[in-house]
Backbone as XML, in Angstrom:
<?xml version="1.0"?>
<chain id="A" units="angstrom">
  <residue number="1" name="UNK">
    <atom name="N" x="-2.425" y="77.751" z="14.021"/>
    <atom name="CA" x="-3.809" y="78.155" z="14.230"/>
    <atom name="C" x="-4.148" y="78.023" z="15.715"/>
  </residue>
  <residue number="2" name="UNK">
    <atom name="N" x="-4.605" y="79.129" z="16.279"/>
    <atom name="CA" x="-4.958" y="79.136" z="17.694"/>
    <atom name="C" x="-6.303" y="78.439" z="17.890"/>
  </residue>
  <residue number="3" name="UNK">
    <atom name="N" x="-6.340" y="77.513" z="18.840"/>
    <atom name="CA" x="-7.589" y="76.821" z="19.164"/>
    <atom name="C" x="-7.745" y="76.685" z="20.664"/>
  </residue>
  <residue number="4" name="UNK">
    <atom name="N" x="-8.976" y="76.882" z="21.102"/>
    <atom name="CA" x="-9.369" y="76.614" z="22.482"/>
    <atom name="C" x="-10.626" y="75.766" z="22.396"/>
  </residue>
  <residue number="5" name="UNK">
    <atom name="N" x="-10.588" y="74.587" z="22.979"/>
    <atom name="CA" x="-11.701" y="73.652" z="22.871"/>
    <atom name="C" x="-12.177" y="73.270" z="24.262"/>
  </residue>
  <residue number="6" name="UNK">
    <atom name="N" x="-13.400" y="73.697" z="24.581"/>
    <atom name="CA" x="-13.986" y="73.370" z="25.874"/>
    <atom name="C" x="-14.708" y="72.032" z="25.816"/>
  </residue>
  <residue number="7" name="UNK">
    <atom name="N" x="-14.760" y="71.373" z="26.952"/>
    <atom name="CA" x="-15.515" y="70.123" z="27.075"/>
    <atom name="C" x="-15.898" y="69.930" z="28.540"/>
  </residue>
  <residue number="8" name="UNK">
    <atom name="N" x="-16.784" y="68.974" z="28.771"/>
    <atom name="CA" x="-17.159" y="68.633" z="30.143"/>
    <atom name="C" x="-18.497" y="69.162" z="30.603"/>
  </residue>
  <residue number="9" name="UNK">
    <atom name="N" x="-19.162" y="69.925" z="29.771"/>
    <atom name="CA" x="-20.468" y="70.434" z="30.155"/>
    <atom name="C" x="-21.517" y="69.335" z="30.162"/>
  </residue>
  <residue number="10" name="UNK">
    <atom name="N" x="-22.704" y="69.684" z="30.653"/>
    <atom name="CA" x="-23.787" y="68.706" z="30.672"/>
    <atom name="C" x="-24.897" y="69.147" z="31.602"/>
  </residue>
  <residue number="11" name="UNK">
    <atom name="N" x="-25.784" y="68.192" z="31.875"/>
    <atom name="CA" x="-26.913" y="68.425" z="32.771"/>
    <atom name="C" x="-26.578" y="67.864" z="34.150"/>
  </residue>
  <residue number="12" name="UNK">
    <atom name="N" x="-26.774" y="68.670" z="35.170"/>
    <atom name="CA" x="-26.471" y="68.244" z="36.533"/>
    <atom name="C" x="-27.553" y="68.778" z="37.472"/>
  </residue>
  <residue number="13" name="UNK">
    <atom name="N" x="-27.813" y="68.048" z="38.523"/>
    <atom name="CA" x="-28.808" y="68.484" z="39.503"/>
    <atom name="C" x="-28.233" y="69.560" z="40.412"/>
  </residue>
  <residue number="14" name="UNK">
    <atom name="N" x="-29.097" y="70.398" z="40.967"/>
    <atom name="CA" x="-28.609" y="71.392" z="41.951"/>
    <atom name="C" x="-27.828" y="70.714" z="43.066"/>
  </residue>
  <residue number="15" name="UNK">
    <atom name="N" x="-26.718" y="71.339" z="43.427"/>
    <atom name="CA" x="-25.831" y="70.762" z="44.422"/>
    <atom name="C" x="-24.770" y="69.854" z="43.850"/>
  </residue>
  <residue number="16" name="UNK">
    <atom name="N" x="-24.872" y="69.546" z="42.582"/>
    <atom name="CA" x="-23.913" y="68.650" z="41.950"/>
    <atom name="C" x="-22.638" y="69.351" z="41.515"/>
  </residue>
  <residue number="17" name="UNK">
    <atom name="N" x="-21.784" y="68.581" z="40.836"/>
    <atom name="CA" x="-20.476" y="69.077" z="40.405"/>
    <atom name="C" x="-20.209" y="68.719" z="38.949"/>
  </residue>
  <residue number="18" name="UNK">
    <atom name="N" x="-19.388" y="69.527" z="38.339"/>
    <atom name="CA" x="-18.891" y="69.268" z="36.986"/>
    <atom name="C" x="-17.478" y="69.816" z="36.890"/>
  </residue>
  <residue number="19" name="UNK">
    <atom name="N" x="-16.681" y="69.213" z="36.010"/>
    <atom name="CA" x="-15.361" y="69.766" z="35.714"/>
    <atom name="C" x="-15.277" y="70.050" z="34.228"/>
  </residue>
  <residue number="20" name="UNK">
    <atom name="N" x="-15.051" y="71.307" z="33.912"/>
    <atom name="CA" x="-14.860" y="71.721" z="32.525"/>
    <atom name="C" x="-13.372" y="71.715" z="32.190"/>
  </residue>
  <residue number="21" name="UNK">
    <atom name="N" x="-13.092" y="71.412" z="30.931"/>
    <atom name="CA" x="-11.714" y="71.442" z="30.435"/>
    <atom name="C" x="-11.617" y="72.400" z="29.258"/>
  </residue>
  <residue number="22" name="UNK">
    <atom name="N" x="-10.448" y="72.990" z="29.107"/>
    <atom name="CA" x="-10.162" y="73.872" z="27.964"/>
    <atom name="C" x="-8.809" y="73.455" z="27.409"/>
  </residue>
  <residue number="23" name="UNK">
    <atom name="N" x="-8.832" y="72.788" z="26.273"/>
    <atom name="CA" x="-7.607" y="72.323" z="25.622"/>
    <atom name="C" x="-7.140" y="73.377" z="24.631"/>
  </residue>
  <residue number="24" name="UNK">
    <atom name="N" x="-5.898" y="73.830" z="24.797"/>
    <atom name="CA" x="-5.370" y="74.911" z="23.974"/>
    <atom name="C" x="-4.297" y="74.409" z="23.026"/>
  </residue>
  <residue number="25" name="UNK">
    <atom name="N" x="-4.186" y="75.082" z="21.879"/>
    <atom name="CA" x="-3.129" y="74.771" z="20.920"/>
    <atom name="C" x="-2.862" y="75.988" z="20.050"/>
  </residue>
  <residue number="26" name="UNK">
    <atom name="N" x="-1.667" y="76.027" z="19.450"/>
    <atom name="CA" x="-1.347" y="77.078" z="18.494"/>
    <atom name="C" x="-0.720" y="78.332" z="19.085"/>
  </residue>
  <residue number="27" name="UNK">
    <atom name="N" x="-0.454" y="78.333" z="20.397"/>
    <atom name="CA" x="0.210" y="79.468" z="21.022"/>
    <atom name="C" x="0.903" y="78.965" z="22.285"/>
  </residue>
  <residue number="28" name="UNK">
    <atom name="N" x="1.830" y="79.762" z="22.844"/>
    <atom name="CA" x="2.564" y="79.323" z="24.045"/>
    <atom name="C" x="1.688" y="79.406" z="25.283"/>
  </residue>
  <residue number="29" name="UNK">
    <atom name="N" x="0.905" y="78.368" z="25.480"/>
    <atom name="CA" x="-0.120" y="78.338" z="26.518"/>
    <atom name="C" x="0.438" y="78.690" z="27.897"/>
  </residue>
  <residue number="30" name="UNK">
    <atom name="N" x="1.647" y="78.215" z="28.195"/>
    <atom name="CA" x="2.147" y="78.328" z="29.568"/>
    <atom name="C" x="2.447" y="79.763" z="30.001"/>
  </residue>
  <residue number="31" name="UNK">
    <atom name="N" x="2.499" y="80.713" z="29.082"/>
    <atom name="CA" x="2.843" y="82.085" z="29.477"/>
    <atom name="C" x="1.632" y="83.012" z="29.497"/>
  </residue>
  <residue number="32" name="UNK">
    <atom name="N" x="0.463" y="82.493" z="29.166"/>
    <atom name="CA" x="-0.714" y="83.347" z="29.076"/>
    <atom name="C" x="-1.727" y="83.037" z="30.168"/>
  </residue>
  <residue number="33" name="UNK">
    <atom name="N" x="-2.352" y="84.105" z="30.654"/>
    <atom name="CA" x="-3.476" y="83.961" z="31.566"/>
    <atom name="C" x="-4.644" y="83.294" z="30.841"/>
  </residue>
  <residue number="34" name="UNK">
    <atom name="N" x="-5.346" y="82.453" z="31.562"/>
    <atom name="CA" x="-6.542" y="81.806" z="31.035"/>
    <atom name="C" x="-7.737" y="82.256" z="31.868"/>
  </residue>
  <residue number="35" name="UNK">
    <atom name="N" x="-8.824" y="82.529" z="31.188"/>
    <atom name="CA" x="-10.043" y="82.951" z="31.878"/>
    <atom name="C" x="-11.218" y="82.078" z="31.444"/>
  </residue>
  <residue number="36" name="UNK">
    <atom name="N" x="-12.160" y="81.953" z="32.344"/>
    <atom name="CA" x="-13.449" y="81.352" z="32.027"/>
    <atom name="C" x="-14.513" y="82.450" z="32.123"/>
  </residue>
  <residue number="37" name="UNK">
    <atom name="N" x="-15.399" y="82.433" z="31.148"/>
    <atom name="CA" x="-16.561" y="83.308" z="31.119"/>
    <atom name="C" x="-17.806" y="82.430" z="30.965"/>
  </residue>
  <residue number="38" name="UNK">
    <atom name="N" x="-18.954" y="83.034" z="31.190"/>
    <atom name="CA" x="-20.202" y="82.323" z="30.937"/>
    <atom name="C" x="-21.257" y="83.302" z="30.438"/>
  </residue>
  <residue number="39" name="UNK">
    <atom name="N" x="-22.208" y="82.739" z="29.709"/>
    <atom name="CA" x="-23.315" y="83.544" z="29.197"/>
    <atom name="C" x="-24.607" y="82.782" z="29.362"/>
  </residue>
  <residue number="40" name="UNK">
    <atom name="N" x="-25.478" y="83.311" z="30.185"/>
    <atom name="CA" x="-26.790" y="82.712" z="30.406"/>
    <atom name="C" x="-27.766" y="83.253" z="29.361"/>
  </residue>
  <residue number="41" name="UNK">
    <atom name="N" x="-28.844" y="82.518" z="29.101"/>
    <atom name="CA" x="-29.822" y="82.970" z="28.103"/>
    <atom name="C" x="-30.342" y="84.366" z="28.421"/>
  </residue>
  <residue number="42" name="UNK">
    <atom name="N" x="-30.282" y="85.251" z="27.446"/>
    <atom name="CA" x="-30.804" y="86.594" z="27.609"/>
    <atom name="C" x="-29.920" y="87.525" z="28.411"/>
  </residue>
  <residue number="43" name="UNK">
    <atom name="N" x="-28.735" y="87.078" z="28.772"/>
    <atom name="CA" x="-27.836" y="87.911" z="29.574"/>
    <atom name="C" x="-26.508" y="88.124" z="28.854"/>
  </residue>
  <residue number="44" name="UNK">
    <atom name="N" x="-25.762" y="89.106" z="29.305"/>
    <atom name="CA" x="-24.449" y="89.368" z="28.728"/>
    <atom name="C" x="-23.428" y="88.356" z="29.246"/>
  </residue>
  <residue number="45" name="UNK">
    <atom name="N" x="-22.379" y="88.173" z="28.466"/>
    <atom name="CA" x="-21.303" y="87.290" z="28.892"/>
    <atom name="C" x="-20.628" y="87.903" z="30.115"/>
  </residue>
  <residue number="46" name="UNK">
    <atom name="N" x="-20.347" y="87.075" z="31.117"/>
    <atom name="CA" x="-19.726" y="87.570" z="32.334"/>
    <atom name="C" x="-18.482" y="86.760" z="32.675"/>
  </residue>
  <residue number="47" name="UNK">
    <atom name="N" x="-17.530" y="87.438" z="33.251"/>
    <atom name="CA" x="-16.287" y="86.808" z="33.675"/>
    <atom name="C" x="-16.542" y="85.942" z="34.909"/>
  </residue>
  <residue number="48" name="UNK">
    <atom name="N" x="-15.898" y="84.771" z="34.940"/>
    <atom name="CA" x="-16.092" y="83.828" z="36.035"/>
    <atom name="C" x="-14.820" y="83.654" z="36.864"/>
  </residue>
  <residue number="49" name="UNK">
    <atom name="N" x="-13.700" y="83.395" z="36.187"/>
    <atom name="CA" x="-12.464" y="83.096" z="36.918"/>
    <atom name="C" x="-11.268" y="83.290" z="35.998"/>
  </residue>
  <residue number="50" name="UNK">
    <atom name="N" x="-10.091" y="83.457" z="36.620"/>
    <atom name="CA" x="-8.855" y="83.621" z="35.857"/>
    <atom name="C" x="-7.707" y="82.942" z="36.588"/>
  </residue>
  <residue number="51" name="UNK">
    <atom name="N" x="-6.729" y="82.497" z="35.809"/>
    <atom name="CA" x="-5.509" y="81.933" z="36.378"/>
    <atom name="C" x="-4.329" y="82.436" z="35.555"/>
  </residue>
  <residue number="52" name="UNK">
    <atom name="N" x="-3.321" y="82.972" z="36.242"/>
    <atom name="CA" x="-2.160" y="83.509" z="35.546"/>
    <atom name="C" x="-1.144" y="82.407" z="35.254"/>
  </residue>
  <residue number="53" name="UNK">
    <atom name="N" x="-0.096" y="82.786" z="34.569"/>
    <atom name="CA" x="0.968" y="81.830" z="34.259"/>
    <atom name="C" x="1.593" y="81.283" z="35.524"/>
  </residue>
  <residue number="54" name="UNK">
    <atom name="N" x="1.569" y="82.040" z="36.601"/>
    <atom name="CA" x="2.130" y="81.586" z="37.866"/>
    <atom name="C" x="1.081" y="80.990" z="38.787"/>
  </residue>
  <residue number="55" name="UNK">
    <atom name="N" x="-0.073" y="80.665" z="38.214"/>
    <atom name="CA" x="-1.143" y="79.979" z="38.930"/>
    <atom name="C" x="-1.802" y="80.848" z="40.001"/>
  </residue>
  <residue number="56" name="UNK">
    <atom name="N" x="-1.701" y="82.168" z="39.851"/>
    <atom name="CA" x="-2.456" y="83.061" z="40.721"/>
    <atom name="C" x="-3.893" y="83.071" z="40.211"/>
  </residue>
  <residue number="57" name="UNK">
    <atom name="N" x="-4.846" y="82.874" z="41.103"/>
    <atom name="CA" x="-6.241" y="82.750" z="40.689"/>
    <atom name="C" x="-7.094" y="83.897" z="41.229"/>
  </residue>
  <residue number="58" name="UNK">
    <atom name="N" x="-8.211" y="84.127" z="40.537"/>
    <atom name="CA" x="-9.161" y="85.144" z="40.948"/>
    <atom name="C" x="-10.539" y="84.699" z="40.493"/>
  </residue>
  <residue number="59" name="UNK">
    <atom name="N" x="-11.572" y="85.067" z="41.271"/>
    <atom name="CA" x="-12.922" y="84.580" z="40.994"/>
    <atom name="C" x="-13.959" y="85.698" z="41.108"/>
  </residue>
  <residue number="60" name="UNK">
    <atom name="N" x="-15.014" y="85.565" z="40.330"/>
    <atom name="CA" x="-16.176" y="86.414" z="40.515"/>
    <atom name="C" x="-16.816" y="86.076" z="41.862"/>
  </residue>
  <residue number="61" name="UNK">
    <atom name="N" x="-17.394" y="87.074" z="42.489"/>
    <atom name="CA" x="-18.007" y="86.853" z="43.810"/>
    <atom name="C" x="-19.088" y="85.769" z="43.763"/>
  </residue>
  <residue number="62" name="UNK">
    <atom name="N" x="-19.768" y="85.667" z="42.634"/>
    <atom name="CA" x="-20.888" y="84.736" z="42.518"/>
    <atom name="C" x="-20.453" y="83.271" z="42.562"/>
  </residue>
  <residue number="63" name="UNK">
    <atom name="N" x="-19.170" y="83.007" z="42.295"/>
    <atom name="CA" x="-18.707" y="81.613" z="42.266"/>
    <atom name="C" x="-17.623" y="81.335" z="43.295"/>
  </residue>
  <residue number="64" name="UNK">
    <atom name="N" x="-17.183" y="82.359" z="43.996"/>
    <atom name="CA" x="-16.091" y="82.206" z="44.967"/>
    <atom name="C" x="-16.478" y="81.175" z="46.028"/>
  </residue>
  <residue number="65" name="UNK">
    <atom name="N" x="-15.566" y="80.247" z="46.275"/>
    <atom name="CA" x="-15.825" y="79.202" z="47.254"/>
    <atom name="C" x="-16.509" y="77.977" z="46.680"/>
  </residue>
  <residue number="66" name="UNK">
    <atom name="N" x="-17.012" y="78.078" z="45.465"/>
    <atom name="CA" x="-17.696" y="76.942" z="44.828"/>
    <atom name="C" x="-16.938" y="76.445" z="43.597"/>
  </residue>
  <residue number="67" name="UNK">
    <atom name="N" x="-16.274" y="77.340" z="42.893"/>
    <atom name="CA" x="-15.550" y="76.999" z="41.672"/>
    <atom name="C" x="-14.048" y="77.090" z="41.928"/>
  </residue>
  <residue number="68" name="UNK">
    <atom name="N" x="-13.294" y="76.242" z="41.236"/>
    <atom name="CA" x="-11.842" y="76.269" z="41.314"/>
    <atom name="C" x="-11.250" y="76.197" z="39.910"/>
  </residue>
  <residue number="69" name="UNK">
    <atom name="N" x="-10.438" y="77.182" z="39.564"/>
    <atom name="CA" x="-9.759" y="77.181" z="38.273"/>
    <atom name="C" x="-8.347" y="76.634" z="38.469"/>
  </residue>
  <residue number="70" name="UNK">
    <atom name="N" x="-7.891" y="75.867" z="37.498"/>
    <atom name="CA" x="-6.533" y="75.322" z="37.565"/>
    <atom name="C" x="-6.004" y="75.156" z="36.141"/>
  </residue>
  <residue number="71" name="UNK">
    <atom name="N" x="-4.733" y="74.826" z="36.032"/>
    <atom name="CA" x="-4.142" y="74.609" z="34.719"/>
    <atom name="C" x="-3.041" y="73.577" z="34.823"/>
  </residue>
  <residue number="72" name="UNK">
    <atom name="N" x="-2.850" y="72.857" z="33.722"/>
    <atom name="CA" x="-1.761" y="71.903" z="33.587"/>
    <atom name="C" x="-0.996" y="72.304" z="32.334"/>
  </residue>
  <residue number="73" name="UNK">
    <atom name="N" x="0.091" y="73.023" z="32.521"/>
    <atom name="CA" x="0.820" y="73.539" z="31.364"/>
    <atom name="C" x="1.441" y="72.420" z="30.526"/>
  </residue>
  <residue number="74" name="UNK">
    <atom name="N" x="1.739" y="71.297" z="31.145"/>
    <atom name="CA" x="2.299" y="70.170" z="30.399"/>
    <atom name="C" x="1.285" y="69.604" z="29.409"/>
  </residue>
  <residue number="75" name="UNK">
    <atom name="N" x="0.011" y="69.773" z="29.729"/>
    <atom name="CA" x="-1.058" y="69.273" z="28.855"/>
    <atom name="C" x="-1.734" y="70.392" z="28.063"/>
  </residue>
  <residue number="76" name="UNK">
    <atom name="N" x="-1.250" y="71.630" z="28.215"/>
    <atom name="CA" x="-1.879" y="72.775" z="27.545"/>
    <atom name="C" x="-3.381" y="72.825" z="27.812"/>
  </residue>
  <residue number="77" name="UNK">
    <atom name="N" x="-3.750" y="72.587" z="29.050"/>
    <atom name="CA" x="-5.163" y="72.485" z="29.396"/>
    <atom name="C" x="-5.455" y="73.250" z="30.693"/>
  </residue>
  <residue number="78" name="UNK">
    <atom name="N" x="-6.579" y="73.943" z="30.679"/>
    <atom name="CA" x="-7.085" y="74.597" z="31.877"/>
    <atom name="C" x="-8.388" y="73.919" z="32.285"/>
  </residue>
  <residue number="79" name="UNK">
    <atom name="N" x="-8.706" y="74.058" z="33.563"/>
    <atom name="CA" x="-9.883" y="73.388" z="34.097"/>
    <atom name="C" x="-10.716" y="74.367" z="34.929"/>
  </residue>
  <residue number="80" name="UNK">
    <atom name="N" x="-11.996" y="74.043" z="35.027"/>
    <atom name="CA" x="-12.873" y="74.755" z="35.943"/>
    <atom name="C" x="-13.685" y="73.706" z="36.694"/>
  </residue>
  <residue number="81" name="UNK">
    <atom name="N" x="-13.318" y="73.474" z="37.940"/>
    <atom name="CA" x="-14.052" y="72.554" z="38.788"/>
    <atom name="C" x="-15.192" y="73.319" z="39.444"/>
  </residue>
  <residue number="82" name="UNK">
    <atom name="N" x="-16.410" y="72.862" z="39.199"/>
    <atom name="CA" x="-17.593" y="73.554" z="39.697"/>
    <atom name="C" x="-18.330" y="72.647" z="40.676"/>
  </residue>
  <residue number="83" name="UNK">
    <atom name="N" x="-18.566" y="73.149" z="41.873"/>
    <atom name="CA" x="-19.251" y="72.387" z="42.905"/>
    <atom name="C" x="-20.430" y="73.195" z="43.438"/>
  </residue>
  <residue number="84" name="UNK">
    <atom name="N" x="-21.288" y="72.520" z="44.181"/>
    <atom name="CA" x="-22.471" y="73.179" z="44.755"/>
    <atom name="C" x="-23.201" y="73.995" z="43.693"/>
  </residue>
  <residue number="85" name="UNK">
    <atom name="N" x="-23.403" y="73.384" z="42.556"/>
    <atom name="CA" x="-24.006" y="74.098" z="41.429"/>
    <atom name="C" x="-25.446" y="74.493" z="41.718"/>
  </residue>
  <residue number="86" name="UNK">
    <atom name="N" x="-25.816" y="75.643" z="41.205"/>
    <atom name="CA" x="-27.142" y="76.220" z="41.391"/>
    <atom name="C" x="-27.773" y="76.437" z="40.019"/>
  </residue>
  <residue number="87" name="UNK">
    <atom name="N" x="-29.102" y="76.487" z="39.953"/>
    <atom name="CA" x="-29.748" y="76.767" z="38.659"/>
    <atom name="C" x="-29.236" y="78.055" z="38.014"/>
  </residue>
  <residue number="88" name="UNK">
    <atom name="N" x="-28.828" y="79.004" z="38.835"/>
    <atom name="CA" x="-28.307" y="80.278" z="38.310"/>
    <atom name="C" x="-26.964" y="80.114" z="37.602"/>
  </residue>
  <residue number="89" name="UNK">
    <atom name="N" x="-26.329" y="78.969" z="37.762"/>
    <atom name="CA" x="-25.062" y="78.697" z="37.065"/>
    <atom name="C" x="-25.285" y="78.185" z="35.645"/>
  </residue>
  <residue number="90" name="UNK">
    <atom name="N" x="-26.532" y="77.958" z="35.282"/>
    <atom name="CA" x="-26.842" y="77.495" z="33.928"/>
    <atom name="C" x="-26.396" y="78.537" z="32.906"/>
  </residue>
  <residue number="91" name="UNK">
    <atom name="N" x="-25.560" y="78.105" z="31.964"/>
    <atom name="CA" x="-25.010" y="79.029" z="30.974"/>
    <atom name="C" x="-24.142" y="78.243" z="30.008"/>
  </residue>
  <residue number="92" name="UNK">
    <atom name="N" x="-23.732" y="78.929" z="28.953"/>
    <atom name="CA" x="-22.656" y="78.411" z="28.112"/>
    <atom name="C" x="-21.353" y="78.950" z="28.701"/>
  </residue>
  <residue number="93" name="UNK">
    <atom name="N" x="-20.410" y="78.064" z="28.934"/>
    <atom name="CA" x="-19.134" y="78.431" z="29.536"/>
    <atom name="C" x="-18.058" y="78.478" z="28.456"/>
  </residue>
  <residue number="94" name="UNK">
    <atom name="N" x="-17.317" y="79.581" z="28.446"/>
    <atom name="CA" x="-16.298" y="79.821" z="27.437"/>
    <atom name="C" x="-14.916" y="79.966" z="28.083"/>
  </residue>
  <residue number="95" name="UNK">
    <atom name="N" x="-13.931" y="79.468" z="27.363"/>
    <atom name="CA" x="-12.535" y="79.637" z="27.733"/>
    <atom name="C" x="-11.959" y="80.776" z="26.891"/>
  </residue>
  <residue number="96" name="UNK">
    <atom name="N" x="-11.083" y="81.599" z="27.513"/>
    <atom name="CA" x="-10.480" y="82.727" z="26.804"/>
    <atom name="C" x="-9.007" y="82.807" z="27.146"/>
  </residue>
  <residue number="97" name="UNK">
    <atom name="N" x="-8.178" y="82.919" z="26.109"/>
    <atom name="CA" x="-6.745" y="83.133" z="26.296"/>
    <atom name="C" x="-6.153" y="83.573" z="24.962"/>
  </residue>
  <residue number="98" name="UNK">
    <atom name="N" x="-4.997" y="84.274" z="25.033"/>
    <atom name="CA" x="-4.314" y="84.705" z="23.809"/>
    <atom name="C" x="-5.271" y="85.433" z="22.879"/>
  </residue>
  <residue number="99" name="UNK">
    <atom name="N" x="-6.161" y="86.243" z="23.463"/>
    <atom name="CA" x="-7.118" y="87.038" z="22.688"/>
    <atom name="C" x="-8.013" y="86.159" z="21.817"/>
  </residue>
  <residue number="100" name="UNK">
    <atom name="N" x="-8.275" y="84.945" z="22.271"/>
    <atom name="CA" x="-9.090" y="84.006" z="21.512"/>
    <atom name="C" x="-10.122" y="83.339" z="22.411"/>
  </residue>
  <residue number="101" name="UNK">
    <atom name="N" x="-11.244" y="82.961" z="21.781"/>
    <atom name="CA" x="-12.336" y="82.301" z="22.493"/>
    <atom name="C" x="-12.513" y="80.875" z="21.999"/>
  </residue>
  <residue number="102" name="UNK">
    <atom name="N" x="-12.934" y="80.012" z="22.913"/>
    <atom name="CA" x="-13.389" y="78.700" z="22.501"/>
    <atom name="C" x="-14.830" y="78.768" z="22.031"/>
  </residue>
  <residue number="103" name="UNK">
    <atom name="N" x="-15.375" y="77.619" z="21.650"/>
    <atom name="CA" x="-16.733" y="77.580" z="21.116"/>
    <atom name="C" x="-17.784" y="77.484" z="22.210"/>
  </residue>
  <residue number="104" name="UNK">
    <atom name="N" x="-17.338" y="77.156" z="23.427"/>
    <atom name="CA" x="-18.250" y="77.086" z="24.551"/>
    <atom name="C" x="-18.767" y="75.683" z="24.814"/>
  </residue>
  <residue number="105" name="UNK">
    <atom name="N" x="-19.162" y="75.457" z="26.064"/>
    <atom name="CA" x="-19.775" y="74.187" z="26.454"/>
    <atom name="C" x="-20.966" y="74.504" z="27.369"/>
  </residue>
  <residue number="106" name="UNK">
    <atom name="N" x="-22.073" y="73.827" z="27.117"/>
    <atom name="CA" x="-23.315" y="74.124" z="27.829"/>
    <atom name="C" x="-23.329" y="73.440" z="29.198"/>
  </residue>
  <residue number="107" name="UNK">
    <atom name="N" x="-23.662" y="74.209" z="30.206"/>
    <atom name="CA" x="-23.878" y="73.672" z="31.548"/>
    <atom name="C" x="-25.315" y="73.992" z="31.946"/>
  </residue>
  <residue number="108" name="UNK">
    <atom name="N" x="-26.067" y="72.956" z="32.283"/>
    <atom name="CA" x="-27.445" y="73.133" z="32.710"/>
    <atom name="C" x="-27.616" y="72.531" z="34.090"/>
  </residue>
  <residue number="109" name="UNK">
    <atom name="N" x="-28.084" y="73.346" z="35.026"/>
    <atom name="CA" x="-28.306" y="72.890" z="36.393"/>
    <atom name="C" x="-29.811" y="72.875" z="36.639"/>
  </residue>
  <residue number="110" name="UNK">
    <atom name="N" x="-30.359" y="71.681" z="36.747"/>
    <atom name="CA" x="-31.810" y="71.545" z="36.863"/>
    <atom name="C" x="-32.154" y="70.205" z="37.490"/>
  </residue>
  <residue number="111" name="UNK">
    <atom name="N" x="-33.252" y="70.198" z="38.229"/>
    <atom name="CA" x="-33.735" y="68.943" z="38.794"/>
    <atom name="C" x="-34.768" y="68.296" z="37.878"/>
  </residue>
</chain>
């Protein structure tokens, strides 16, 4: 059974940082690209970042320079390190790989 489980979300002040995790199981994690998406209230889900099996990364312009995607294939886990957070980053963050979605983790940026 394929599973992607996100964690690490929460409430943070503007300018703060959070690290999200995506724990994968049920498929050969190390050979698949992993992506992070987010969905803000009333908006469509949007792509945030991706990392390939060879650790090549790519980012949406809105998060470039502030977010860092990484993966640890030994732990079947991907990460999204988020810094300099802005209220506009408030959303549910989802992990995607192997044509599967996680359940999402809420990130709220507010003072």
